[in-house]
N, C-alpha and C positions, 0 to 999 in steps of 0.2 A: 504494500500500500504506500502510495506516495505521501510525502509530508503534508501536502495540501489536502489530500483525501482524509488523512488522519486528523488533521486540524478541523476539517469540516464535520467529521463524525463526532469529535469531542464537543464541538460547538452545538451540534444538534442534540446530543445527549444532555448537555447542560441546560438547554432550553426546555427540554422535556422534564428534567428532574427538578429544576428550580421551583416551580409552583408547589410541588410536593414537599420540598424542604421548607419552603416559606410557611406552610401550614402546620409544620411540626411545632407543637406548643410545649415549652419547657414547664416542668412542674412548679407550681407555686408552693413555697415552703409552708405557707399558712394552711393550705388545703387539708393536709393530713391532720394537723393539730385541731382545726375546726371540726372536721369530721369525727375525730375521736372524742372530742368534748361534747358535741351535739348528738348525744346518744339517741334521742327520739326523732332526729332528722327534721326538726321543726324549722330550721333555718336560724334559730337563736339558741344561745346557751342560757338556760333558765332552770328554775326549780332545783331539783337534786343535782343537776349537772354543774351547778355553781359551787358546790362544796369545795372543790379543789381550787377555786378562784377567789374565795372570800377575802383573803388578805389583799389581793390586788384589785378586787372588784371596783372600789371607788375610783381608782385610777383608770381602769379600762373602760368602764361605763360612763363615757363622757357626757352623754345626754341625760343621765340619771333616771332612766326609765325602768331600772331593775333588771334589764336584760343586756346581754352583750351581743351586738349585731356583728355580722361578718366584717363590716367596715371598721368597727371599733377594735376587733381582734387583729385585723390587718395592721392597723396603726400600732397596736401594742407589740406585735411581733417585730415589725419593721424598725421600730424605735428601740428595741431591746428591752422593753418593759416586761414582756413575757417571752420566756425562752423555752 
């Protein structure tokens, strides 16, 4: 195969593979933590699920509604408040 043909083949393969690679989503480090804490899969950490968070609850629950939303947990993990 000539260099030009090889280059053309490589370019064609990259054009086909690029969209698939672009759609690959890297795992969010908060996903597993939230899923583990949200035992009833309600989309909130509340009730008995809060037992392990009581010490940090006031800091994590920024809107003071008595529940930890996914967004509040994201901020807590990303800022290092919750590890």
